[in-house]
C-alpha positions in Angstrom: -17.3 21.1 15.1 -19.2 18.1 14.1 -19.4 16.7 10.8 -21.7 14.3 9.1 -21.7 12.3 5.6 -24.5 10.7 4.7 -23.9 7.9 2.1 -25.8 5.1 0.8 -23.6 1.8 0.9 -24.1 -1.6 -0.6 -23.1 -3.6 2.5 -19.4 -5.5 3.4 -16.0 -5.8 5.5 -12.2 -6.8 7.3 -13.3 -7.7 10.8 -12.9 -5.5 13.8 -9.7 -4.3 12.8 -8.6 -0.6 12.9 -10.2 1.1 9.9 -7.1 2.8 8.1 -7.8 6.0 6.1 -6.3 7.4 3.0 -4.5 5.4 0.2 -2.0 2.7 0.6 -0.9 -0.7 -1.1 0.1 -3.6 1.7 0.5 -7.2 2.2 -0.1 -9.5 5.5 1.1 -13.0 6.2 -0.6 -15.4 8.9 0.0 -19.1 9.7 -2.7 -20.2 12.0 -2.8 -24.0 13.5 -5.2 -26.2 15.4 -4.3 -29.6 16.9 -5.7 -32.4 18.3 -7.3 -35.5 17.5 -8.1 -36.3 13.8 -11.5 -34.2 13.2 -13.0 -33.9 10.0 -16.6 -33.3 8.6 -16.7 -34.9 5.1 -19.4 -35.7 2.2 -19.7 -37.3 -1.0 -20.7 -35.7 -3.9 -20.8 -38.9 -5.7 -19.1 -42.7 -5.0 -17.2 -43.6 -8.3 -17.1 -47.4 -6.8 -21.0 -47.2 -6.7 -23.3 -45.1 -9.2 -26.2 -45.9 -7.0 -24.8 -44.2 -3.8 -26.2 -40.9 -3.7 -24.3 -37.8 -1.8 -23.8 -38.0 1.8 -22.2 -36.9 4.7 -19.6 -38.4 7.3 -19.1 -36.5 10.7 -16.3 -38.8 12.2 -13.6 -38.3 14.6 -10.6 -40.4 16.1 -8.9 -39.1 19.2 -6.5 -41.9 19.2 -4.6 -40.1 16.2 -2.9 -36.7 16.8 -2.7 -34.5 13.6 -2.2 -30.6 13.0 -4.3 -28.3 10.8 -2.5 -25.2 9.6 -3.9 -22.4 7.7 -1.9 -20.2 6.0 -2.9 -16.8 4.2 -0.7 -14.1 2.1 -3.2 -10.8 1.4 -2.8 -8.4 -0.5 -4.4 -5.5 0.3 -5.2 -1.9 -1.7 -7.2 1.0 -0.7 -7.8 4.3 -2.9 -9.4 7.4 -1.3 -11.0 9.6 -3.2 -11.0 12.7 -0.6 -10.6 12.4 3.6 -13.6 10.2 4.0 -14.4 8.0 1.5 -12.3 4.9 0.5 -12.6 1.6 -1.6 -10.5 -1.1 -1.2 -9.7 -5.1 -2.3 -8.4 -7.5 -0.4 -6.7 -10.6 -2.4 -5.8 -13.5 -0.4 -3.9 -16.8 -1.3 -4.6 -19.9 1.1 -2.6 -23.0 1.9 -4.7 -25.2 4.3 -3.0 -28.8 5.0 -3.7 -31.6 7.6 -0.5 -33.2 8.8 -1.4 -36.8 10.5 1.5 -37.7 13.0 0.8 -41.8 13.1 1.3 -44.1 10.0 -1.6 -46.0 9.9 -3.4 -47.6 6.6 -6.0 -44.5 6.6 -3.6 -42.1 6.4 -4.4 -41.1 3.1 -8.1 -40.8 4.1 -7.1 -38.4 7.0 -4.3 -36.1 5.1 -5.5 -33.1 3.1 -4.4 -30.2 1.1 -5.6 -27.4 -0.4 -4.2 -24.3 -2.0 -5.0 -21.2 -4.2 -6.5 -17.5 -4.7 -9.1 -17.3 -1.6 -12.4 -15.1 -1.7 -11.7 -11.7 -2.6 -13.3 -8.8 -0.6 -14.2 -5.3 -2.1 -15.3 -2.7 0.5 -16.1 0.9 1.0 -15.3 2.5 4.1 -15.6 6.1 5.3 -15.2 8.3 8.1 -19.0 8.8 9.1 -18.3 11.6 12.0 -15.8 13.6 13.6 -15.7 15.6 17.1 -12.6 17.9 17.4 -10.2 19.5 15.4 -6.8 17.8 14.4 -4.9 19.5 17.1 -7.6 19.1 20.0 -6.4 17.6 23.1 -9.8 15.2 23.5 -11.1 14.3 19.8 -13.6 11.2 18.7 -14.4 9.6 14.9 -17.0 7.3 13.7 -16.2 4.9 10.8 -17.9 2.2 8.8 -16.7 -0.5 6.7 -19.5 -2.3 4.3 -18.5 -4.8 1.3 -18.8 -7.7 -0.5 -16.9 -11.1 -0.4 -16.6 -12.9 -4.1 -16.6 -16.4 -4.7 -13.6 -16.4 -6.4 -11.9 -19.3 -4.3 -12.9 -23.1 -4.6 -14.8 -25.2 -2.7 -14.3 -27.9 -5.0 -10.9 -30.1 -3.5 -12.8 -34.0 -3.4 -10.1 -36.3 -3.1 -9.9 -39.5 -4.9 -12.9 -41.1 -3.7 -15.1 -37.9 -4.4 -14.9 -36.6 -0.5 -14.8 -32.7 0.2 -13.5 -31.4 3.5 -15.6 -27.9 4.0 -13.0 -26.5 6.8 -9.7 -27.1 4.2 -11.2 -25.4 1.4 -9.6 -22.0 0.2 -13.0 -20.7 -0.9 -16.9 -20.9 0.0 -18.3 -20.3 -3.4 -21.0 -18.3 -2.3 -21.3 -14.6 -2.2 -21.1 -13.3 1.4 -21.8 -9.6 3.1 -20.3 -8.3 5.6 -20.3 -4.7 7.5 -18.2 -3.1 10.2 -18.4 0.1 12.4 -15.6 1.2 14.8 -15.3 4.5 17.0 -12.3 5.9 18.3 -11.5 8.5 21.4 -8.4 9.9 21.4 -7.5 11.7 24.9 -4.0 13.6 25.3 -2.6 11.2 22.3 -4.2 8.0 23.9 -6.5 6.4 21.5 -9.3 3.9 22.8 -10.5 2.1 19.9 -14.4 0.1 19.9 -15.3 -1.8 16.7 -17.9 -4.6 15.9 -18.4 -6.6 12.5 -20.8 -8.9 11.2 -20.7 -11.6 8.4 -23.2 -13.3 6.6 -22.4 -16.2 4.6 -24.8 -17.6 2.1 -25.2 -21.3 0.8 -23.3 -22.5 -2.4 -24.4 -24.8 -5.2 -23.3 -27.6 -3.4 -25.8 -26.7 -0.3 -22.8 -26.0 2.6 -23.4 -22.8 4.3 -20.5 -21.6 6.6 -21.8 -20.2 10.2 -22.3 -16.2 10.1 -19.4 -14.8 12.2 -20.0 -11.5 14.8 -17.2 -9.9 16.4 -16.5 -7.5 18.9 -13.3 -5.6 19.4 -11.8 -3.2 21.9 -8.1 -1.7 21.8 -5.6 1.1 23.3 -2.7 2.2 21.5 -0.3 5.0 22.0 1.5 6.9 18.6 5.0 7.8 19.9 6.3 10.2 16.9 10.0 10.1 16.8 11.6 12.7 14.5 8.2 13.4 12.7 9.4 11.0 9.7 9.7 7.9 12.2 7.2 6.5 15.0 6.1 3.5 17.0 2.8 2.5 18.2 2.3 0.0 20.7 -1.3 -1.7 21.0 -3.2 -3.9 22.9 -6.6 -4.9 22.2 -9.4 -8.0 23.0 -11.3 -9.7 20.6 -14.5 -11.6 21.2 -15.7 -14.3 18.3 -19.1 -15.9 18.1 -19.4 -18.2 15.3 -22.6 -20.0 14.3 -22.5 -23.4 13.0 -22.1 -24.4 9.7 -25.2 -26.1 7.4 -25.8 -28.6 5.0 -28.9 -28.5 2.6 -31.7 -30.6 2.7 -31.3 -32.7 0.0 -28.5 -34.5 1.1 -29.3 -38.6 1.7 -28.9 -39.4 5.5 -28.6 -35.5 6.3 -28.9 -34.5 9.9 -28.8 -30.6 10.2 -28.1 -30.9 14.3 -25.0 -33.3 13.3 -23.5 -31.4 10.6 -23.1 -28.6 12.9 -22.4 -29.8 16.5 -18.4 -30.1 16.0 -18.3 -26.3 14.4 -18.4 -22.8 15.6 -18.5 -21.4 19.3 -17.5 -18.2 21.2 -13.6 -17.4 21.4 -11.6 -14.6 23.0 -8.5 -13.3 22.0 -5.8 -10.8 23.4 -4.1 -9.2 20.9 -0.5 -7.1 21.9 1.1 -5.9 18.8 3.6 -3.5 17.7 4.1 -1.0 14.4 6.9 1.0 13.2 6.7 3.7 10.8 9.2 5.2 8.8 8.2 8.1 6.2 5.0 6.0 4.5 5.9 2.6 5.3 4.8 0.9 8.0 5.3 -2.8 9.5 3.4 -4.2 12.4 4.0 -7.3 14.6 1.0 -9.0 16.2 0.9 -11.8 18.9 -2.8 -13.5 18.9 -3.4 -15.5 22.2 -6.5 -17.2 22.8 -7.6 -16.7 26.2 -11.1 -18.1 26.4 -12.2 -21.2 24.4 -16.1 -22.3 24.2 -16.0 -24.6 21.1 -18.9 -26.6 20.4 -18.5 -30.2 20.6 -15.3 -32.1 19.5 -13.3 -29.5 17.9 -9.3 -29.4 17.3 -7.5 -26.9 19.8 -6.8 -23.5 18.3 -3.0 -22.2 18.9 -1.7 -18.5 19.9 0.0 -17.3 16.3 1.8 -14.5 15.1 0.9 -12.5 11.8 3.0 -9.5 10.2 2.1 -6.9 7.6 3.9 -4.4 5.9 1.8 -1.2 4.6 3.0 1.9 1.9 1.2 4.9 2.4 0.3 6.7 -1.3 0.6 10.7 -0.9 -2.3 12.3 -2.7 -2.8 16.1 -3.9 -5.1 17.5 -1.0 -8.6 18.0 -2.6 -10.7 21.4 -2.3 
């Protein structure tokens, strides 16, 4: 039986991941790293030693100094389901971003940087828009949509002692951004094939900085295994392709050259992501490994490293609505 639901949405999303249905609360932790030479994009809001200096940009990198950039994220998640089809949710991230320099030189204080705090909160509306096949059918398919906004709650103002700011190490964007995601899955004799895509529109903030827009495409296959009804395992393998546009800086910055600002940002990246979920009653733990298999970064950028992520989710039972 085919079922359609037509809804007006205000655009949003959490990128190219399995769209969950029902009410739940959860927490996710991941720690990303990139390492190589020191590379930083900085701009002055002002120069305290010289009031005549107007805002301007620095785009240096130093191949003789090795450094590691660490991006840690703890994300709280909550979703409420109005019925079997309509869900609203919120994602609240806390970020710790840091660069660690491995050589001792006079300019280490300039290269080292750290920022931590609440990131940009996401609000979203998701829905199962289409369904083919009954619950017990051997072959069935579903189509989902997720739309939302990313609020400018994270700070983009971590200036150092000489009023320099590094956009890539900030915990927020201080811009109101939009994202959208769509996913379709096909279930054949218990094996699930999922295809999804997402796009995030980043807007310019008050300091005229704009992070590059991000597009993602994802393909996944998994097989849920039930153990005595209340227990289960879910082995899964997915491949994600990211297209990241270059960052931009507004025209009013002194000596600004737009092509130079974006030359060392963005690119195309493909990740292989095997994962395993274990569920018991209403709780679920997921462990995922993320391996970079295709790296087409623009210009001079540090090497992204493989990383683990772990999440916990508790599904909340609700009374069936007639």
